[in-house]
C-alpha positions as CSV (number, residue, x, y, z in Angstrom):
1,X,7.1,-35.6,62.7
2,X,4.7,-32.8,62.6
3,X,5.9,-31.7,59.1
4,X,5.5,-35.2,57.9
5,X,1.9,-35.3,59.0
6,X,1.2,-32.0,57.3
7,X,2.9,-33.0,54.1
8,X,0.9,-36.3,54.0
9,X,-2.3,-34.4,54.7
10,X,-1.8,-32.1,51.7
11,X,-2.9,-33.3,48.4
12,X,-0.5,-33.5,45.5
13,X,-2.1,-30.5,43.9
14,X,-1.9,-28.4,47.0
15,X,1.7,-29.4,47.5
16,X,2.5,-28.4,43.9
17,X,0.8,-25.1,44.3
18,X,2.6,-24.4,47.5
19,X,6.0,-25.3,45.9
20,X,5.3,-22.9,42.9
21,X,4.3,-20.1,45.3
22,X,7.3,-20.7,47.4
23,X,9.6,-20.6,44.3
24,X,8.1,-17.3,43.2
25,X,8.6,-15.8,46.6
26,X,12.2,-17.0,46.7
27,X,12.9,-15.4,43.3
28,X,11.3,-12.2,44.4
29,X,13.3,-12.1,47.6
30,X,16.5,-12.8,45.6
31,X,15.7,-9.9,43.2
32,X,15.0,-7.6,46.1
33,X,18.2,-8.6,47.9
34,X,20.2,-7.8,44.7
35,X,18.4,-4.4,44.4
36,X,19.1,-3.6,48.1
37,X,22.8,-4.6,47.7
38,X,23.1,-2.0,44.9
39,X,21.9,0.8,47.2
40,X,24.7,2.6,48.9
41,X,22.9,3.2,52.1
42,X,19.5,1.4,52.3
43,X,17.1,2.9,54.8
44,X,16.4,1.2,58.1
45,X,12.8,0.8,57.0
46,X,13.8,-1.0,53.8
47,X,16.1,-3.3,55.7
48,X,13.5,-4.1,58.3
49,X,10.8,-4.7,55.7
50,X,13.1,-7.0,53.9
51,X,13.9,-9.0,57.0
52,X,10.2,-9.2,57.7
53,X,9.6,-10.6,54.2
54,X,12.4,-13.1,54.6
55,X,11.1,-14.3,58.0
56,X,7.6,-14.6,56.5
57,X,9.1,-16.7,53.7
58,X,10.6,-19.1,56.2
59,X,7.2,-19.3,58.0
60,X,5.6,-20.0,54.7
61,X,8.2,-22.7,54.0
62,X,7.3,-24.3,57.3
63,X,3.5,-24.1,56.6
64,X,3.0,-21.6,59.4
65,X,1.5,-18.8,57.3
66,X,-0.8,-19.0,54.3
67,X,1.1,-16.3,52.3
68,X,3.5,-13.3,52.5
69,X,1.8,-10.9,50.0
70,X,1.7,-8.0,52.5
71,X,5.3,-8.4,53.6
72,X,6.7,-8.7,50.0
73,X,4.6,-5.7,48.9
74,X,6.1,-3.5,51.6
75,X,9.6,-4.2,50.2
76,X,8.4,-3.5,46.7
77,X,6.9,-0.2,47.8
78,X,10.1,0.8,49.6
79,X,12.1,-0.1,46.5
80,X,9.6,1.7,44.2
81,X,9.9,4.9,46.4
82,X,13.6,4.8,45.9
83,X,13.3,4.6,42.1
84,X,11.0,7.6,42.1
85,X,13.3,9.6,44.4
86,X,16.3,8.7,42.3
87,X,14.8,10.1,39.1
88,X,14.8,13.7,40.5
89,X,11.3,14.2,39.4
90,X,12.0,13.4,35.7
């Protein structure tokens, strides 16, 4: 019932923007999940940051948080650190 009230309160434009943002987050999380799956032993920090980003995505889906930029960025930084470490300084 609460979600129905919120969805009715949102304008069509706001709802469309929310949906587009949610889709982009979903795609980023899927890409991150694929990248993590390719890592033989992902660090505990990377796994924890990914879980945090995924939980934030669920909260965003339920209209409980305005965005997940910080959480998604943590995962990207963790994955970026792995790419730099994997090049052996080259």
